[in-house]
N, CA, C, O and the ligand as a Tripos MOL2 file, in Angstrom:
@<TRIPOS>MOLECULE
protein
  209   207    53     0     0
PROTEIN
NO_CHARGES

@<TRIPOS>ATOM
      1 N           8.1090   -3.6230   12.9150 N.3       1 MET1
      2 CA          7.4200   -3.3770   11.6420 C.3       1 MET1
      3 C           7.2780   -4.6870   10.8720 C.2       1 MET1
      4 O           8.2780   -5.3300   10.5530 O.2       1 MET1
      5 N           6.0800   -5.0730   10.5800 N.am      2 SER2
      6 CA          5.8750   -6.2800    9.7880 C.3       2 SER2
      7 C           5.2520   -5.9080    8.4370 C.2       2 SER2
      8 O           4.6560   -4.8420    8.2800 O.2       2 SER2
      9 N           5.4040   -6.7950    7.4930 N.am      3 PHE3
     10 CA          4.8440   -6.5140    6.1530 C.3       3 PHE3
     11 C           3.8050   -7.5770    5.8230 C.2       3 PHE3
     12 O           3.6490   -7.9620    4.6640 O.2       3 PHE3
     13 N           3.1030   -8.0450    6.8300 N.am      4 THR4
     14 CA          2.0970   -9.0620    6.6000 C.3       4 THR4
     15 C           0.8610   -8.4960    5.9100 C.2       4 THR4
     16 O           0.1300   -9.2250    5.2400 O.2       4 THR4
     17 N           0.6300   -7.2130    6.0720 N.am      5 ASP5
     18 CA         -0.5060   -6.5860    5.4300 C.3       5 ASP5
     19 C          -0.0250   -5.7770    4.2300 C.2       5 ASP5
     20 O           0.5640   -4.7070    4.3880 O.2       5 ASP5
     21 N          -0.2780   -6.2930    3.0390 N.am      6 PRO6
     22 CA          0.2920   -5.6320    1.8300 C.3       6 PRO6
     23 C          -0.2100   -4.2080    1.6440 C.2       6 PRO6
     24 O           0.5080   -3.3520    1.1260 O.2       6 PRO6
     25 N          -1.4440   -3.9560    2.0670 N.am      7 ALA7
     26 CA         -2.0000   -2.6060    1.8980 C.3       7 ALA7
     27 C          -1.2250   -1.6010    2.7280 C.2       7 ALA7
     28 O          -1.1430   -0.4250    2.3710 O.2       7 ALA7
     29 N          -0.6550   -2.0610    3.8350 N.am      8 LYS8
     30 CA          0.0470   -1.1330    4.6900 C.3       8 LYS8
     31 C           1.5330   -1.0360    4.4030 C.2       8 LYS8
     32 O           2.2100   -0.1540    4.9290 O.2       8 LYS8
     33 N           2.0540   -1.9480    3.5600 N.am      9 SER9
     34 CA          3.4730   -1.8850    3.2260 C.3       9 SER9
     35 C           3.7160   -0.9120    2.0980 C.2       9 SER9
     36 O           4.8620   -0.5870    1.7890 O.2       9 SER9
     37 N           2.6570   -0.4460    1.4830 N.am     10 GLN10
     38 CA          2.7830    0.5310    0.3990 C.3      10 GLN10
     39 C           2.8290    1.9330    0.9860 C.2      10 GLN10
     40 O           2.1070    2.2370    1.9350 O.2      10 GLN10
     41 N           3.6690    2.7810    0.4260 N.am     11 PRO11
     42 CA          3.6210    4.1820    0.8480 C.3      11 PRO11
     43 C           2.3240    4.8210    0.3810 C.2      11 PRO11
     44 O           1.8680    4.5930   -0.7400 O.2      11 PRO11
     45 N           1.7390    5.6250    1.2580 N.am     12 VAL12
     46 CA          0.4790    6.2740    0.9460 C.3      12 VAL12
     47 C           0.7220    7.7850    0.9640 C.2      12 VAL12
     48 O           1.3770    8.3120    1.8630 O.2      12 VAL12
     49 N           0.1870    8.4580   -0.0340 N.am     13 SER13
     50 CA          0.2660    9.9190    0.0160 C.3      13 SER13
     51 C          -1.1260   10.4940    0.0370 C.2      13 SER13
     52 O          -2.0430    9.9950   -0.6150 O.2      13 SER13
     53 N          -1.2600   11.5560    0.8010 N.am     14 CYS14
     54 CA         -2.5390   12.2070    0.9630 C.3      14 CYS14
     55 C          -3.0490   12.7340   -0.3790 C.2      14 CYS14
     56 O          -2.3510   13.5100   -1.0310 O.2      14 CYS14
     57 N          -4.2640   12.3290   -0.8110 N.am     15 PRO15
     58 CA         -4.7640   12.8150   -2.1000 C.3      15 PRO15
     59 C          -5.0320   14.3300   -2.0960 C.2      15 PRO15
     60 O          -5.1210   14.9620   -3.1490 O.2      15 PRO15
     61 N          -5.1550   14.8810   -0.9110 N.am     16 GLN16
     62 CA         -5.4760   16.3040   -0.8290 C.3      16 GLN16
     63 C          -4.2340   17.1790   -1.0070 C.2      16 GLN16
     64 O          -4.2980   18.2130   -1.6730 O.2      16 GLN16
     65 N          -3.1060   16.7750   -0.4170 N.am     17 CYS17
     66 CA         -1.9190   17.6320   -0.4690 C.3      17 CYS17
     67 C          -0.6550   16.9000   -0.9390 C.2      17 CYS17
     68 O           0.3710   17.5360   -1.1800 O.2      17 CYS17
     69 N          -0.7220   15.5590   -1.0710 N.am     18 GLY18
     70 CA          0.4250   14.8420   -1.5780 C.3      18 GLY18
     71 C           1.4660   14.4890   -0.5320 C.2      18 GLY18
     72 O           2.4800   13.8750   -0.8640 O.2      18 GLY18
     73 N           1.2500   14.8490    0.6870 N.am     19 THR19
     74 CA          2.1770   14.4870    1.7630 C.3      19 THR19
     75 C           2.1360   12.9920    2.0280 C.2      19 THR19
     76 O           1.0720   12.3750    1.9800 O.2      19 THR19
     77 N           3.3070   12.4040    2.3120 N.am     20 ASP20
     78 CA          3.3320   11.0050    2.6770 C.3      20 ASP20
     79 C           2.6000   10.8060    4.0090 C.2      20 ASP20
     80 O           2.8200   11.5260    4.9820 O.2      20 ASP20
     81 N           1.7320    9.8110    4.0080 N.am     21 VAL21
     82 CA          0.9530    9.5060    5.2300 C.3      21 VAL21
     83 C           1.5910    8.3330    5.9400 C.2      21 VAL21
     84 O           1.7110    7.2500    5.3680 O.2      21 VAL21
     85 N           1.9930    8.5300    7.1560 N.am     22 GLU22
     86 CA          2.5930    7.4830    7.9510 C.3      22 GLU22
     87 C           1.5010    6.5220    8.4110 C.2      22 GLU22
     88 O           0.4890    6.9430    8.9700 O.2      22 GLU22
     89 N           1.7170    5.2080    8.1680 N.am     23 GLN23
     90 CA          0.7200    4.2290    8.5460 C.3      23 GLN23
     91 C           0.9900    3.7440    9.9710 C.2      23 GLN23
     92 O           2.1360    3.5490   10.3770 O.2      23 GLN23
     93 N          -0.0820    3.5600   10.7010 N.am     24 THR24
     94 CA          0.0450    2.9920   12.0490 C.3      24 THR24
     95 C           0.2250    1.4790   11.9050 C.2      24 THR24
     96 O          -0.6340    0.8000   11.3420 O.2      24 THR24
     97 N           1.3500    0.9500   12.4190 N.am     25 PRO25
     98 CA          1.5760   -0.5080   12.2960 C.3      25 PRO25
     99 C           0.5240   -1.2840   13.0760 C.2      25 PRO25
    100 O          -0.0170   -0.7980   14.0700 O.2      25 PRO25
    101 N           0.2460   -2.4810   12.6160 N.am     26 GLY26
    102 CA         -0.6940   -3.3460   13.3220 C.3      26 GLY26
    103 C          -2.0950   -3.2770   12.7070 C.2      26 GLY26
    104 O          -2.2710   -3.0110   11.5180 O.2      26 GLY26
    105 N          -3.0560   -3.5220   13.5510 N.am     27 ARG27
    106 CA         -4.4390   -3.5640   13.0740 C.3      27 ARG27
    107 C          -4.9630   -2.1740   12.7910 C.2      27 ARG27
    108 O          -4.3890   -1.1660   13.2040 O.2      27 ARG27
    109 N          -6.0560   -2.1540   12.0840 N.am     28 GLY28
    110 CA         -6.7040   -0.8930   11.7640 C.3      28 GLY28
    111 C          -6.7040   -0.6960   10.2730 C.2      28 GLY28
    112 O          -6.0020   -1.3860    9.5340 O.2      28 GLY28
    113 N          -7.5040    0.2600    9.8400 N.am     29 LYS29
    114 CA         -7.5980    0.4650    8.4040 C.3      29 LYS29
    115 C          -6.4670    1.3830    7.9220 C.2      29 LYS29
    116 O          -5.8470    2.1100    8.6990 O.2      29 LYS29
    117 N          -6.2300    1.3160    6.6220 N.am     30 VAL30
    118 CA         -5.1710    2.0990    6.0160 C.3      30 VAL30
    119 C          -5.5640    3.5760    6.0560 C.2      30 VAL30
    120 O          -6.6670    3.9610    5.6680 O.2      30 VAL30
    121 N          -4.6410    4.3720    6.5280 N.am     31 LYS31
    122 CA         -4.8900    5.8250    6.5280 C.3      31 LYS31
    123 C          -4.6000    6.3910    5.1550 C.2      31 LYS31
    124 O          -3.5960    6.0440    4.5330 O.2      31 LYS31
    125 N          -5.4610    7.2470    4.6890 N.am     32 ARG32
    126 CA         -5.2660    7.7990    3.3560 C.3      32 ARG32
    127 C          -4.9350    9.2800    3.4050 C.2      32 ARG32
    128 O          -4.3510    9.8130    2.4620 O.2      32 ARG32
    129 N          -5.2890    9.9360    4.4640 N.am     33 PHE33
    130 CA         -5.1090   11.3830    4.5450 C.3      33 PHE33
    131 C          -4.1650   11.7380    5.6850 C.2      33 PHE33
    132 O          -4.1260   11.0460    6.7030 O.2      33 PHE33
    133 N          -3.4060   12.8110    5.5160 N.am     34 CYS34
    134 CA         -2.4400   13.1860    6.5440 C.3      34 CYS34
    135 C          -3.1250   13.7290    7.7830 C.2      34 CYS34
    136 O          -2.5660   13.6650    8.8790 O.2      34 CYS34
    137 N          -4.3090   14.2550    7.6280 N.am     35 ASN35
    138 CA         -5.0940   14.6300    8.8190 C.3      35 ASN35
    139 C          -6.5790   14.6190    8.4570 C.2      35 ASN35
    140 O          -6.9370   14.6910    7.2810 O.2      35 ASN35
    141 N          -7.4430   14.5290    9.4800 N.am     36 PRO36
    142 CA         -8.8780   14.3410    9.2340 C.3      36 PRO36
    143 C          -9.4980   15.4660    8.4290 C.2      36 PRO36
    144 O         -10.4410   15.2340    7.6730 O.2      36 PRO36
    145 N          -8.9870   16.6820    8.5750 N.am     37 SER37
    146 CA         -9.5940   17.8070    7.8320 C.3      37 SER37
    147 C          -9.3270   17.6750    6.3370 C.2      37 SER37
    148 O         -10.1310   18.1200    5.5190 O.2      37 SER37
    149 N          -8.1980   17.0650    5.9800 N.am     38 HIS38
    150 CA         -7.9340   16.8430    4.5560 C.3      38 HIS38
    151 C          -8.8880   15.7920    3.9910 C.2      38 HIS38
    152 O          -9.3630   15.9160    2.8620 O.2      38 HIS38
    153 N          -9.1610   14.7610    4.7850 N.am     39 GLY39
    154 CA        -10.1530   13.7540    4.3620 C.3      39 GLY39
    155 C         -11.5110   14.3770    4.1390 C.2      39 GLY39
    156 O         -12.2240   14.0490    3.1900 O.2      39 GLY39
    157 N         -11.8550   15.2940    5.0460 N.am     40 ARG40
    158 CA        -13.1790   15.9230    4.9540 C.3      40 ARG40
    159 C         -13.2500   16.8200    3.7020 C.2      40 ARG40
    160 O         -14.2250   16.7790    2.9510 O.2      40 ARG40
    161 N         -12.2080   17.6210    3.4990 N.am     41 SER41
    162 CA        -12.2590   18.5170    2.3320 C.3      41 SER41
    163 C         -12.1830   17.7460    1.0220 C.2      41 SER41
    164 O         -12.7540   18.1520    0.0100 O.2      41 SER41
    165 N         -11.4640   16.6200    1.0600 N.am     42 TRP42
    166 CA        -11.4010   15.7820   -0.1440 C.3      42 TRP42
    167 C         -12.7710   15.2160   -0.4850 C.2      42 TRP42
    168 O         -13.1880   15.2380   -1.6430 O.2      42 TRP42
    169 N         -13.4740   14.7080    0.5270 N.am     43 ARG43
    170 CA        -14.7980   14.1640    0.2740 C.3      43 ARG43
    171 C         -15.7840   15.2400   -0.1890 C.2      43 ARG43
    172 O         -16.6500   14.9970   -1.0300 O.2      43 ARG43
    173 N         -15.6270   16.4250    0.3800 N.am     44 THR44
    174 CA        -16.4930   17.5320   -0.0400 C.3      44 THR44
    175 C         -16.2300   17.8610   -1.5010 C.2      44 THR44
    176 O         -17.1610   18.1360   -2.2580 O.2      44 THR44
    177 N         -14.9660   17.8340   -1.8970 N.am     45 ARG45
    178 CA        -14.6060   18.1500   -3.2940 C.3      45 ARG45
    179 C         -15.1570   17.0690   -4.2270 C.2      45 ARG45
    180 O         -15.7220   17.3830   -5.2740 O.2      45 ARG45
    181 N         -14.9960   15.8090   -3.8510 N.am     46 MET46
    182 CA        -15.4920   14.7430   -4.6850 C.3      46 MET46
    183 C         -17.0100   14.8350   -4.8530 C.2      46 MET46
    184 O         -17.5460   14.6140   -5.9390 O.2      46 MET46
    185 N         -17.6850   15.1660   -3.7540 N.am     47 ARG47
    186 CA        -19.1350   15.2450   -3.8120 C.3      47 ARG47
    187 C         -19.5600   16.4190   -4.7010 C.2      47 ARG47
    188 O         -20.5060   16.3080   -5.4810 O.2      47 ARG47
    189 N         -18.8610   17.5270   -4.5760 N.am     48 SER48
    190 CA        -19.2540   18.6950   -5.4010 C.3      48 SER48
    191 C         -18.9290   18.4580   -6.8840 C.2      48 SER48
    192 O         -19.5230   19.0790   -7.7650 O.2      48 SER48
    193 N         -17.9690   17.5430   -7.1450 N.am     49 ALA49
    194 CA        -17.6380   17.2000   -8.5190 C.3      49 ALA49
    195 C         -18.5770   16.1340   -9.0760 C.2      49 ALA49
    196 O         -18.4880   15.7620  -10.2460 O.2      49 ALA49
    197 N         -19.4890   15.6420   -8.2100 N.am     50 GLY50
    198 CA        -20.4840   14.6810   -8.6740 C.3      50 GLY50
    199 C         -19.9840   13.2270   -8.6360 C.2      50 GLY50
    200 O         -20.5570   12.3600   -9.2960 O.2      50 GLY50
    201 N         -18.9160   12.9600   -7.8660 N.am     51 TRP51
    202 CA        -18.3750   11.6290   -7.7810 C.3      51 TRP51
    203 C         -19.1130   10.7790   -6.7700 C.2      51 TRP51
    204 O         -19.0410    9.5510   -6.8220 O.2      51 TRP51
    205 N         -19.8040   11.3980   -5.8730 N.am     52 LEU52
    206 CA        -20.5040   10.6320   -4.8130 C.3      52 LEU52
    207 C         -22.0050   10.8820   -4.9010 C.2      52 LEU52
    208 O         -22.7690   10.3360   -4.1060 O.2      52 LEU52
    209 ZN         -3.0710   16.1950    3.4250 Zn       53 ZN53
@<TRIPOS>BOND
     1     1     2 1
     2     2     3 1
     3     3     4 2
     4     3     5 am
     5     5     6 1
     6     6     7 1
     7     7     8 2
     8     7     9 am
     9     9    10 1
    10    10    11 1
    11    11    12 2
    12    11    13 am
    13    13    14 1
    14    14    15 1
    15    15    16 2
    16    15    17 am
    17    17    18 1
    18    18    19 1
    19    19    20 2
    20    19    21 am
    21    21    22 1
    22    22    23 1
    23    23    24 2
    24    23    25 am
    25    25    26 1
    26    26    27 1
    27    27    28 2
    28    27    29 am
    29    29    30 1
    30    30    31 1
    31    31    32 2
    32    31    33 am
    33    33    34 1
    34    34    35 1
    35    35    36 2
    36    35    37 am
    37    37    38 1
    38    38    39 1
    39    39    40 2
    40    39    41 am
    41    41    42 1
    42    42    43 1
    43    43    44 2
    44    43    45 am
    45    45    46 1
    46    46    47 1
    47    47    48 2
    48    47    49 am
    49    49    50 1
    50    50    51 1
    51    51    52 2
    52    51    53 am
    53    53    54 1
    54    54    55 1
    55    55    56 2
    56    55    57 am
    57    57    58 1
    58    58    59 1
    59    59    60 2
    60    59    61 am
    61    61    62 1
    62    62    63 1
    63    63    64 2
    64    63    65 am
    65    65    66 1
    66    66    67 1
    67    67    68 2
    68    67    69 am
    69    69    70 1
    70    70    71 1
    71    71    72 2
    72    71    73 am
    73    73    74 1
    74    74    75 1
    75    75    76 2
    76    75    77 am
    77    77    78 1
    78    78    79 1
    79    79    80 2
    80    79    81 am
    81    81    82 1
    82    82    83 1
    83    83    84 2
    84    83    85 am
    85    85    86 1
    86    86    87 1
    87    87    88 2
    88    87    89 am
    89    89    90 1
    90    90    91 1
    91    91    92 2
    92    91    93 am
    93    93    94 1
    94    94    95 1
    95    95    96 2
    96    95    97 am
    97    97    98 1
    98    98    99 1
    99    99   100 2
   100    99   101 am
   101   101   102 1
   102   102   103 1
   103   103   104 2
   104   103   105 am
   105   105   106 1
   106   106   107 1
   107   107   108 2
   108   107   109 am
   109   109   110 1
   110   110   111 1
   111   111   112 2
   112   111   113 am
   113   113   114 1
   114   114   115 1
   115   115   116 2
   116   115   117 am
   117   117   118 1
   118   118   119 1
   119   119   120 2
   120   119   121 am
   121   121   122 1
   122   122   123 1
   123   123   124 2
   124   123   125 am
   125   125   126 1
   126   126   127 1
   127   127   128 2
   128   127   129 am
   129   129   130 1
   130   130   131 1
   131   131   132 2
   132   131   133 am
   133   133   134 1
   134   134   135 1
   135   135   136 2
   136   135   137 am
   137   137   138 1
   138   138   139 1
   139   139   140 2
   140   139   141 am
   141   141   142 1
   142   142   143 1
   143   143   144 2
   144   143   145 am
   145   145   146 1
   146   146   147 1
   147   147   148 2
   148   147   149 am
   149   149   150 1
   150   150   151 1
   151   151   152 2
   152   151   153 am
   153   153   154 1
   154   154   155 1
   155   155   156 2
   156   155   157 am
   157   157   158 1
   158   158   159 1
   159   159   160 2
   160   159   161 am
   161   161   162 1
   162   162   163 1
   163   163   164 2
   164   163   165 am
   165   165   166 1
   166   166   167 1
   167   167   168 2
   168   167   169 am
   169   169   170 1
   170   170   171 1
   171   171   172 2
   172   171   173 am
   173   173   174 1
   174   174   175 1
   175   175   176 2
   176   175   177 am
   177   177   178 1
   178   178   179 1
   179   179   180 2
   180   179   181 am
   181   181   182 1
   182   182   183 1
   183   183   184 2
   184   183   185 am
   185   185   186 1
   186   186   187 1
   187   187   188 2
   188   187   189 am
   189   189   190 1
   190   190   191 1
   191   191   192 2
   192   191   193 am
   193   193   194 1
   194   194   195 1
   195   195   196 2
   196   195   197 am
   197   197   198 1
   198   198   199 1
   199   199   200 2
   200   199   201 am
   201   201   202 1
   202   202   203 1
   203   203   204 2
   204   203   205 am
   205   205   206 1
   206   206   207 1
   207   207   208 2
@<TRIPOS>SUBSTRUCTURE
     1 MET1         2 RESIDUE 1 A MET
     2 SER2         6 RESIDUE 1 A SER
     3 PHE3        10 RESIDUE 1 A PHE
     4 THR4        14 RESIDUE 1 A THR
     5 ASP5        18 RESIDUE 1 A ASP
     6 PRO6        22 RESIDUE 1 A PRO
     7 ALA7        26 RESIDUE 1 A ALA
     8 LYS8        30 RESIDUE 1 A LYS
     9 SER9        34 RESIDUE 1 A SER
    10 GLN10       38 RESIDUE 1 A GLN
    11 PRO11       42 RESIDUE 1 A PRO
    12 VAL12       46 RESIDUE 1 A VAL
    13 SER13       50 RESIDUE 1 A SER
    14 CYS14       54 RESIDUE 1 A CYS
    15 PRO15       58 RESIDUE 1 A PRO
    16 GLN16       62 RESIDUE 1 A GLN
    17 CYS17       66 RESIDUE 1 A CYS
    18 GLY18       70 RESIDUE 1 A GLY
    19 THR19       74 RESIDUE 1 A THR
    20 ASP20       78 RESIDUE 1 A ASP
    21 VAL21       82 RESIDUE 1 A VAL
    22 GLU22       86 RESIDUE 1 A GLU
    23 GLN23       90 RESIDUE 1 A GLN
    24 THR24       94 RESIDUE 1 A THR
    25 PRO25       98 RESIDUE 1 A PRO
    26 GLY26      102 RESIDUE 1 A GLY
    27 ARG27      106 RESIDUE 1 A ARG
    28 GLY28      110 RESIDUE 1 A GLY
    29 LYS29      114 RESIDUE 1 A LYS
    30 VAL30      118 RESIDUE 1 A VAL
    31 LYS31      122 RESIDUE 1 A LYS
    32 ARG32      126 RESIDUE 1 A ARG
    33 PHE33      130 RESIDUE 1 A PHE
    34 CYS34      134 RESIDUE 1 A CYS
    35 ASN35      138 RESIDUE 1 A ASN
    36 PRO36      142 RESIDUE 1 A PRO
    37 SER37      146 RESIDUE 1 A SER
    38 HIS38      150 RESIDUE 1 A HIS
    39 GLY39      154 RESIDUE 1 A GLY
    40 ARG40      158 RESIDUE 1 A ARG
    41 SER41      162 RESIDUE 1 A SER
    42 TRP42      166 RESIDUE 1 A TRP
    43 ARG43      170 RESIDUE 1 A ARG
    44 THR44      174 RESIDUE 1 A THR
    45 ARG45      178 RESIDUE 1 A ARG
    46 MET46      182 RESIDUE 1 A MET
    47 ARG47      186 RESIDUE 1 A ARG
    48 SER48      190 RESIDUE 1 A SER
    49 ALA49      194 RESIDUE 1 A ALA
    50 GLY50      198 RESIDUE 1 A GLY
    51 TRP51      202 RESIDUE 1 A TRP
    52 LEU52      206 RESIDUE 1 A LEU
    53 ZN53       209 GROUP 0 **** ****
């Protein structure tokens, strides 16, 4: 485990359900959702609220 990427050293919780999201060490983008379906429903909610 390295802490060279500050974005990944922060704990992330899923905006949809509040569960801690485990980050994959190394390269790749920061995961924000505990599973893809939560990401999808979150985006749907934001869009229906007029945020997108
Ligand atoms: Zn979730």
